[in-house]
VOTOR-227300 format. One record per residue (C-alpha): residue number from 0; x, y, z. Coordinates in Angstrom, 3 decimals, always signed. Example, Ala and Ser with C-alpha at 12.3 -4.5 7.8 and 13.67 -1.06 7.14 Angstrom:
<recs>
{rec 0, {+12.300, -4.500, +7.800}}
{rec 1, {+13.670, -1.060, +7.140}}
</recs>
This chain:
<recs>
{rec 0, {+125.703, +134.819, +119.119}}
{rec 1, {+124.137, +134.034, +115.780}}
{rec 2, {+125.510, +135.719, +112.685}}
{rec 3, {+122.237, +137.520, +111.948}}
{rec 4, {+122.020, +138.752, +115.523}}
{rec 5, {+125.632, +139.899, +115.394}}
{rec 6, {+124.998, +141.832, +112.187}}
{rec 7, {+121.939, +143.425, +113.786}}
{rec 8, {+124.010, +144.597, +116.757}}
{rec 9, {+126.748, +145.945, +114.470}}
{rec 10, {+124.247, +147.959, +112.443}}
{rec 11, {+123.433, +149.878, +115.619}}
{rec 12, {+127.051, +151.044, +115.919}}
{rec 13, {+127.605, +154.324, +114.009}}
{rec 14, {+131.329, +153.631, +113.502}}
{rec 15, {+132.808, +150.998, +111.181}}
{rec 16, {+132.717, +147.703, +113.081}}
{rec 17, {+133.160, +144.001, +112.387}}
{rec 18, {+133.328, +140.734, +114.316}}
{rec 19, {+136.093, +138.149, +113.953}}
{rec 20, {+135.513, +134.449, +114.729}}
{rec 21, {+137.807, +132.213, +116.764}}
{rec 22, {+139.564, +131.139, +113.559}}
{rec 23, {+140.198, +134.822, +112.688}}
{rec 24, {+137.631, +134.980, +109.915}}
{rec 25, {+135.240, +137.904, +109.406}}
{rec 26, {+131.942, +136.787, +110.967}}
{rec 27, {+129.902, +139.984, +110.479}}
{rec 28, {+130.312, +143.630, +109.577}}
{rec 29, {+128.121, +146.711, +109.522}}
{rec 30, {+127.437, +149.025, +106.598}}
{rec 31, {+130.005, +151.594, +107.792}}
{rec 32, {+132.753, +148.930, +107.682}}
{rec 33, {+132.307, +148.321, +103.969}}
{rec 34, {+134.432, +151.354, +103.226}}
{rec 35, {+137.274, +149.766, +105.215}}
{rec 36, {+136.817, +146.120, +104.259}}
{rec 37, {+135.653, +146.950, +100.751}}
{rec 38, {+133.704, +144.000, +99.388}}
{rec 39, {+135.483, +141.392, +101.470}}
{rec 40, {+132.978, +138.522, +101.964}}
{rec 41, {+131.837, +137.169, +105.298}}
{rec 42, {+133.985, +134.164, +106.195}}
{rec 43, {+137.196, +135.537, +104.667}}
{rec 44, {+140.368, +135.430, +106.721}}
{rec 45, {+141.059, +138.841, +108.288}}
{rec 46, {+144.731, +138.565, +107.264}}
{rec 47, {+143.629, +138.400, +103.624}}
{rec 48, {+141.159, +141.273, +103.993}}
{rec 49, {+143.519, +143.751, +105.694}}
{rec 50, {+147.282, +144.048, +105.673}}
{rec 51, {+147.575, +145.321, +109.226}}
{rec 52, {+150.118, +143.457, +111.415}}
{rec 53, {+149.278, +145.432, +114.577}}
{rec 54, {+145.566, +144.732, +114.223}}
{rec 55, {+146.126, +141.035, +113.466}}
{rec 56, {+148.365, +140.704, +116.535}}
{rec 57, {+145.797, +142.441, +118.744}}
{rec 58, {+142.997, +140.178, +117.452}}
{rec 59, {+145.087, +137.074, +118.142}}
{rec 60, {+145.935, +138.271, +121.665}}
{rec 61, {+142.321, +139.093, +122.543}}
{rec 62, {+141.124, +135.748, +121.175}}
{rec 63, {+143.693, +133.991, +123.361}}
{rec 64, {+143.569, +136.125, +126.513}}
{rec 65, {+140.361, +138.180, +126.378}}
{rec 66, {+140.278, +141.804, +127.456}}
{rec 67, {+140.681, +144.818, +125.200}}
{rec 68, {+143.414, +146.355, +123.045}}
{rec 69, {+143.656, +149.537, +121.004}}
{rec 70, {+145.881, +149.751, +117.939}}
{rec 71, {+146.467, +152.124, +114.998}}
{rec 72, {+145.372, +151.253, +111.469}}
{rec 73, {+146.550, +153.099, +108.351}}
{rec 74, {+144.865, +152.387, +105.024}}
{rec 75, {+146.283, +152.874, +101.535}}
{rec 76, {+144.058, +155.922, +100.878}}
{rec 77, {+145.789, +157.782, +103.751}}
{rec 78, {+142.879, +157.139, +106.108}}
{rec 79, {+144.015, +156.692, +109.712}}
{rec 80, {+142.056, +154.892, +112.429}}
{rec 81, {+142.270, +153.790, +116.029}}
{rec 82, {+140.813, +150.298, +116.392}}
{rec 83, {+139.286, +149.124, +119.672}}
{rec 84, {+139.660, +145.327, +119.768}}
{rec 85, {+137.392, +143.784, +122.438}}
{rec 86, {+136.546, +140.222, +123.459}}
{rec 87, {+132.976, +138.975, +122.991}}
{rec 88, {+132.111, +136.033, +125.231}}
{rec 89, {+129.310, +133.781, +123.912}}
{rec 90, {+128.134, +130.201, +124.256}}
{rec 91, {+129.802, +129.287, +120.981}}
{rec 92, {+133.190, +130.558, +122.139}}
{rec 93, {+135.119, +133.796, +122.183}}
{rec 94, {+134.922, +136.268, +119.325}}
{rec 95, {+136.434, +139.684, +118.805}}
{rec 96, {+134.645, +142.960, +118.118}}
{rec 97, {+136.670, +145.562, +116.192}}
{rec 98, {+135.388, +149.149, +116.206}}
{rec 99, {+137.226, +151.761, +114.119}}
{rec 100, {+137.446, +155.467, +114.935}}
{rec 101, {+138.581, +157.711, +112.095}}
{rec 102, {+141.408, +159.943, +113.344}}
{rec 103, {+142.539, +161.216, +109.925}}
{rec 104, {+141.595, +164.838, +110.659}}
{rec 105, {+143.157, +164.643, +114.138}}
{rec 106, {+146.386, +163.289, +112.653}}
{rec 107, {+146.410, +166.032, +110.018}}
{rec 108, {+145.816, +168.697, +112.686}}
{rec 109, {+148.662, +167.301, +114.760}}
{rec 110, {+150.951, +167.317, +111.714}}
{rec 111, {+150.003, +170.944, +111.001}}
{rec 112, {+150.707, +171.852, +114.634}}
{rec 113, {+154.120, +170.175, +114.529}}
{rec 114, {+154.995, +171.911, +111.262}}
{rec 115, {+153.837, +175.237, +112.669}}
{rec 116, {+155.989, +174.914, +115.798}}
{rec 117, {+158.975, +173.841, +113.693}}
{rec 118, {+158.516, +176.788, +111.309}}
{rec 119, {+158.143, +179.331, +114.116}}
{rec 120, {+161.243, +177.930, +115.827}}
{rec 121, {+163.213, +178.170, +112.587}}
{rec 122, {+162.023, +181.688, +111.782}}
{rec 123, {+162.978, +182.934, +115.255}}
{rec 124, {+166.232, +180.981, +115.516}}
{rec 125, {+167.739, +182.523, +112.380}}
{rec 126, {+167.670, +186.187, +113.513}}
{rec 127, {+168.429, +185.211, +117.116}}
{rec 128, {+171.552, +183.321, +116.043}}
{rec 129, {+172.681, +186.298, +113.973}}
{rec 130, {+172.138, +188.730, +116.852}}
{rec 131, {+173.960, +186.505, +119.341}}
{rec 132, {+176.911, +186.286, +116.957}}
{rec 133, {+177.105, +190.056, +116.592}}
{rec 134, {+176.785, +190.586, +120.353}}
{rec 135, {+179.682, +188.186, +120.926}}
{rec 136, {+181.768, +190.028, +118.324}}
{rec 137, {+180.953, +193.423, +119.835}}
{rec 138, {+182.023, +192.170, +123.241}}
{rec 139, {+185.295, +190.872, +121.841}}
{rec 140, {+187.185, +191.744, +118.637}}
{rec 141, {+184.971, +194.697, +117.633}}
{rec 142, {+184.714, +196.258, +121.098}}
{rec 143, {+186.709, +199.335, +120.113}}
{rec 144, {+185.869, +199.343, +116.400}}
{rec 145, {+183.355, +202.180, +115.919}}
{rec 146, {+182.722, +201.415, +112.247}}
{rec 147, {+182.044, +197.723, +112.893}}
{rec 148, {+179.891, +198.601, +115.906}}
{rec 149, {+177.680, +200.871, +113.831}}
{rec 150, {+177.367, +198.303, +111.039}}
{rec 151, {+176.573, +195.444, +113.447}}
{rec 152, {+174.023, +197.492, +115.382}}
{rec 153, {+172.251, +198.305, +112.137}}
{rec 154, {+172.031, +194.610, +111.247}}
{rec 155, {+170.883, +193.736, +114.771}}
{rec 156, {+168.192, +196.385, +114.549}}
{rec 157, {+166.990, +194.867, +111.271}}
{rec 158, {+166.925, +191.353, +112.716}}
{rec 159, {+165.093, +192.549, +115.855}}
{rec 160, {+162.533, +194.224, +113.614}}
{rec 161, {+162.106, +190.974, +111.729}}
{rec 162, {+161.420, +189.090, +114.971}}
{rec 163, {+159.008, +191.800, +116.076}}
{rec 164, {+157.063, +191.524, +112.812}}
{rec 165, {+156.925, +187.749, +113.161}}
{rec 166, {+155.576, +187.928, +116.727}}
{rec 167, {+153.081, +190.599, +115.659}}
{rec 168, {+151.823, +188.469, +112.771}}
{rec 169, {+151.604, +185.381, +114.972}}
{rec 170, {+149.431, +187.309, +117.425}}
{rec 171, {+147.270, +188.612, +114.574}}
{rec 172, {+146.877, +185.117, +113.153}}
{rec 173, {+145.960, +183.688, +116.557}}
{rec 174, {+143.359, +186.383, +117.121}}
{rec 175, {+141.819, +186.011, +113.668}}
{rec 176, {+141.626, +182.221, +113.984}}
{rec 177, {+139.943, +182.484, +117.394}}
{rec 178, {+137.306, +184.860, +115.980}}
{rec 179, {+136.812, +183.159, +112.621}}
{rec 180, {+133.425, +181.645, +113.492}}
{rec 181, {+132.006, +184.990, +114.636}}
{rec 182, {+131.025, +187.133, +111.668}}
{rec 183, {+131.479, +190.889, +112.197}}
{rec 184, {+128.377, +192.996, +111.559}}
{rec 185, {+129.500, +196.621, +111.832}}
{rec 186, {+129.013, +198.650, +108.630}}
{rec 187, {+132.411, +199.424, +107.088}}
{rec 188, {+133.029, +201.858, +104.237}}
{rec 189, {+135.197, +199.787, +101.912}}
{rec 190, {+136.100, +202.835, +99.823}}
{rec 191, {+137.562, +204.526, +102.890}}
{rec 192, {+139.483, +201.374, +103.817}}
{rec 193, {+141.025, +201.148, +100.331}}
{rec 194, {+141.994, +204.822, +100.280}}
{rec 195, {+143.580, +204.422, +103.721}}
{rec 196, {+145.538, +201.337, +102.654}}
{rec 197, {+146.747, +203.093, +99.486}}
{rec 198, {+147.832, +206.178, +101.463}}
{rec 199, {+149.840, +204.024, +103.876}}
{rec 200, {+151.652, +202.139, +101.117}}
{rec 201, {+152.101, +205.124, +98.785}}
{rec 202, {+155.568, +206.190, +100.157}}
{rec 203, {+156.900, +202.657, +99.463}}
{rec 204, {+155.360, +202.809, +95.985}}
{rec 205, {+157.003, +206.167, +95.298}}
{rec 206, {+160.378, +204.706, +96.320}}
{rec 207, {+159.898, +202.202, +93.469}}
{rec 208, {+158.590, +204.915, +91.126}}
{rec 209, {+155.246, +203.096, +91.080}}
{rec 210, {+151.670, +204.366, +91.338}}
{rec 211, {+148.593, +203.034, +93.139}}
{rec 212, {+145.399, +203.680, +91.188}}
{rec 213, {+141.945, +203.026, +92.677}}
{rec 214, {+138.886, +202.751, +90.451}}
{rec 215, {+135.210, +202.114, +91.188}}
{rec 216, {+135.392, +203.466, +94.751}}
{rec 217, {+134.344, +207.084, +94.298}}
{rec 218, {+131.439, +206.915, +96.748}}
{rec 219, {+130.877, +205.104, +100.031}}
{rec 220, {+130.503, +201.312, +99.680}}
{rec 221, {+129.358, +199.612, +102.860}}
{rec 222, {+129.845, +195.947, +103.812}}
{rec 223, {+129.383, +194.266, +107.199}}
{rec 224, {+132.796, +193.761, +108.698}}
{rec 225, {+135.639, +194.595, +111.030}}
{rec 226, {+137.284, +197.816, +109.822}}
{rec 227, {+140.710, +197.045, +111.342}}
{rec 228, {+140.815, +193.543, +109.879}}
{rec 229, {+139.705, +194.677, +106.430}}
{rec 230, {+142.385, +197.369, +106.546}}
{rec 231, {+144.882, +194.620, +107.361}}
{rec 232, {+143.714, +192.592, +104.344}}
{rec 233, {+144.104, +195.388, +101.817}}
{rec 234, {+147.283, +196.778, +103.358}}
{rec 235, {+148.815, +193.336, +102.906}}
{rec 236, {+147.610, +192.897, +99.323}}
{rec 237, {+148.549, +196.403, +98.141}}
{rec 238, {+151.904, +196.252, +99.917}}
{rec 239, {+152.669, +192.876, +98.324}}
{rec 240, {+151.724, +194.228, +94.897}}
{rec 241, {+154.178, +197.094, +95.352}}
{rec 242, {+156.951, +194.929, +96.820}}
{rec 243, {+156.833, +192.099, +94.314}}
{rec 244, {+155.647, +194.039, +91.288}}
{rec 245, {+157.822, +195.650, +88.667}}
{rec 246, {+159.575, +198.940, +89.288}}
{rec 247, {+157.674, +201.868, +87.800}}
{rec 248, {+154.466, +199.830, +87.551}}
{rec 249, {+150.860, +200.822, +88.152}}
{rec 250, {+149.198, +198.864, +90.959}}
{rec 251, {+145.501, +198.781, +90.099}}
{rec 252, {+142.871, +198.464, +92.835}}
{rec 253, {+139.485, +197.939, +91.173}}
{rec 254, {+136.092, +197.737, +92.907}}
{rec 255, {+133.038, +196.176, +91.272}}
{rec 256, {+129.761, +194.503, +92.169}}
{rec 257, {+128.823, +190.920, +91.356}}
{rec 258, {+126.175, +188.391, +92.298}}
{rec 259, {+127.345, +185.272, +94.101}}
{rec 260, {+125.777, +182.271, +95.804}}
{rec 261, {+125.608, +184.441, +98.929}}
{rec 262, {+123.834, +187.289, +97.176}}
{rec 263, {+125.065, +190.724, +96.058}}
{rec 264, {+128.762, +191.129, +96.786}}
{rec 265, {+131.600, +193.607, +96.419}}
{rec 266, {+134.709, +192.490, +94.567}}
{rec 267, {+138.078, +194.155, +95.046}}
{rec 268, {+140.895, +193.241, +92.629}}
{rec 269, {+144.484, +194.179, +93.466}}
{rec 270, {+146.576, +193.750, +90.305}}
{rec 271, {+150.272, +194.197, +89.668}}
{rec 272, {+152.483, +193.810, +86.604}}
{rec 273, {+155.311, +191.914, +88.241}}
{rec 274, {+156.977, +188.632, +87.380}}
{rec 275, {+153.867, +186.617, +88.157}}
{rec 276, {+153.683, +183.370, +90.088}}
{rec 277, {+154.141, +179.869, +88.725}}
{rec 278, {+150.762, +178.054, +88.850}}
{rec 279, {+152.326, +175.264, +90.910}}
{rec 280, {+152.562, +177.660, +93.869}}
{rec 281, {+149.037, +179.123, +93.747}}
{rec 282, {+147.205, +176.440, +95.811}}
{rec 283, {+149.698, +176.852, +98.673}}
{rec 284, {+150.137, +180.625, +98.816}}
{rec 285, {+147.838, +181.017, +101.833}}
{rec 286, {+149.616, +178.338, +103.886}}
{rec 287, {+151.467, +179.607, +106.925}}
{rec 288, {+155.164, +180.254, +106.185}}
{rec 289, {+154.840, +179.213, +102.542}}
{rec 290, {+156.995, +181.402, +100.302}}
{rec 291, {+157.518, +181.348, +96.544}}
{rec 292, {+160.969, +182.912, +96.930}}
{rec 293, {+162.197, +182.549, +100.510}}
{rec 294, {+165.281, +184.758, +100.122}}
{rec 295, {+163.415, +187.594, +98.412}}
{rec 296, {+160.506, +187.436, +100.854}}
{rec 297, {+162.815, +187.768, +103.848}}
{rec 298, {+164.806, +190.527, +102.150}}
{rec 299, {+161.535, +192.442, +101.700}}
{rec 300, {+160.646, +191.960, +105.378}}
{rec 301, {+158.007, +189.265, +104.845}}
{rec 302, {+157.138, +186.809, +107.614}}
{rec 303, {+155.361, +184.204, +105.470}}
{rec 304, {+152.134, +184.757, +107.418}}
{rec 305, {+150.522, +187.666, +105.570}}
{rec 306, {+148.361, +185.722, +103.117}}
{rec 307, {+147.409, +183.194, +105.807}}
{rec 308, {+146.067, +186.111, +107.862}}
{rec 309, {+144.277, +187.494, +104.794}}
{rec 310, {+142.623, +184.126, +104.131}}
{rec 311, {+141.327, +183.785, +107.705}}
{rec 312, {+140.022, +187.356, +107.800}}
{rec 313, {+138.205, +186.883, +104.483}}
{rec 314, {+136.759, +183.595, +105.767}}
{rec 315, {+135.544, +185.357, +108.899}}
{rec 316, {+133.728, +187.854, +106.659}}
{rec 317, {+132.143, +184.919, +104.754}}
{rec 318, {+133.965, +186.009, +101.631}}
{rec 319, {+136.343, +184.506, +99.076}}
{rec 320, {+139.979, +185.058, +98.201}}
{rec 321, {+140.950, +184.281, +94.605}}
{rec 322, {+144.425, +184.393, +93.111}}
{rec 323, {+145.158, +184.535, +89.391}}
{rec 324, {+148.661, +184.823, +88.041}}
{rec 325, {+150.702, +184.105, +84.941}}
{rec 326, {+154.451, +184.117, +84.663}}
{rec 327, {+155.630, +187.360, +83.126}}
{rec 328, {+152.170, +188.970, +83.255}}
{rec 329, {+151.690, +189.820, +86.929}}
{rec 330, {+149.121, +188.724, +89.516}}
{rec 331, {+145.583, +189.588, +90.569}}
{rec 332, {+144.425, +189.014, +94.160}}
{rec 333, {+140.651, +189.272, +94.437}}
{rec 334, {+138.612, +189.627, +97.622}}
{rec 335, {+134.856, +189.117, +97.346}}
{rec 336, {+132.744, +190.240, +100.312}}
{rec 337, {+128.961, +189.842, +100.730}}
{rec 338, {+127.113, +193.154, +100.977}}
{rec 339, {+124.735, +191.849, +103.636}}
</recs>
């Protein structure tokens, strides 16, 4: 196979691909391979172009024995590939065709899945271990101790509630993720949703001597959406503002209109005057199980999934979630929803 002909064949392959000669030099490469091989010239030794022991071994084996191999390739920019190494038989001798498939996103998805399973296991194991310990104690030393029995049952009830909330949020998250590509179209009165969320959270606010004040939502404001999911969004945000805000504060829920790249939109700001959040945490707040203060979040009954659910619901409504916060000045969580 002539070099020009080889290059012509490679250009028809949509994936990065290159050919290696019998002396393990790069004989040809297509345009897509330039991102992998950079500006490595034709004729350069593959070992000098790529530091990839597995790939070099596979190329040597295929040159010697023929056939096909598949090996992983990790680049310095965190790109991950699977490389199909195949023998090319020609009159001039055997060559090797290397075709690269980018699996970076697959690898990232697998890492996210592993982390998710590990986090769920950890979150469930902690209350389960506590409950099993109390059950063992109640069956043994505390069997006839009424005071200990009452105290342990109260703790067990709290831990069972924590597991129930976690399972509930996992089911909500699964449902929202499965529906994320289907935009809801039913008209929803956002003013009614906000008043309902405030009414639900108001007893908790009163326990902290705080107030929930809504402005800009005197009349009906309609957006296309899913009423239950939007209620879930604002319940979460208002509840968080009450939980993590200062005692005796005023939680402000403000509604306004603004023009966005998607046309006229409704903006809802939920602001508290709490401790605020360090900017280093802001990009990760909507990750599943990410907590700024793990101990406090668990003490308040949080599962670490609330903002992840909020993010997916807002995405399903083709909206935006913005978070602004300064240490010592409180936080503002903004949801922007298209009106049409």
